[in-house]
C-alpha atoms as one frame of an Amber mdcrd trajectory, in Angstrom:
protein
 113.288 101.862 134.919 111.222 100.368 132.099 110.003  96.805 132.657 108.670
  94.147 130.276 105.068  94.897 131.270 105.609  98.526 130.254 106.650  97.448
 126.778 103.634  95.170 126.365 101.329  98.058 127.318 103.044 100.564 125.021
 104.123  98.336 122.100 101.486  99.568 119.666 102.189 103.238 120.388 105.933
 102.540 120.205 105.602 100.998 116.745 103.320 103.819 115.572 105.732 106.457
 116.889 103.047 107.892 119.168 105.088 108.043 122.386 106.832 111.021 123.934
 110.588 111.043 123.367 111.468 110.163 126.960 109.227 107.071 127.034 110.325
 106.002 123.543 113.982 106.214 124.576 113.289 104.229 127.756 111.631 101.457
 125.752 114.483 101.509 123.240 117.041 101.000 126.022 114.940  98.186 127.468
 114.845  96.531 124.038 118.643  96.659 123.896 118.779  94.649 127.117 115.771
  92.316 126.835 115.740  89.697 124.086 112.263  88.495 125.069 110.786  91.928
 124.454 112.644  92.215 121.132 111.036  88.922 120.106 107.630  90.124 121.307
 107.933  93.335 119.309 109.030  91.395 116.219 105.992  89.122 116.555 103.737
  92.166 116.632 105.459  93.572 113.529 105.024  90.248 111.733 101.356  90.095
 112.732 100.717  93.614 111.433 102.505  92.802 108.180 100.481  89.590 107.747
  97.153  91.273 108.457  97.917  93.994 105.919  98.621  91.383 103.253  95.630
  89.187 104.059  93.141  91.971 104.708  90.171  91.472 102.399  89.259  94.313
 100.104  85.727  95.478 100.813  83.529  96.975  98.199  82.523 100.536  98.870
  78.870  99.577  98.465  78.684  97.394 101.579  75.299  97.860 103.227  76.389
  98.081 106.869  72.824  98.447 108.123  71.749  95.214 106.442  74.850  93.481
 107.781  74.111  94.699 111.303  70.536  93.381 111.035  71.784  89.958 109.881
  74.283  89.779 112.748  71.597  90.777 115.228  69.262  88.082 113.872  72.026
  85.480 114.101  72.784  86.434 117.692  69.094  86.052 118.601  69.031  82.526
 117.132  71.947  81.507 119.374  70.112  82.642 122.521
């Protein structure tokens, strides 16, 4: 029997459709019964939707090496 903790562990894979049929069906049945888990799943969907909208567009010319050096220097200053 699927429990709430199972849904929290598998929510991302469930939403992505990356679960085997048997597990996906078990979570679906649990969602029919458990309003708290339906709310939890809806919150995750809303979060994903919001992040997609607010995600900044990066330029393709980002110098990741220079950025890594700056972050490393900043972390040294905090020590």
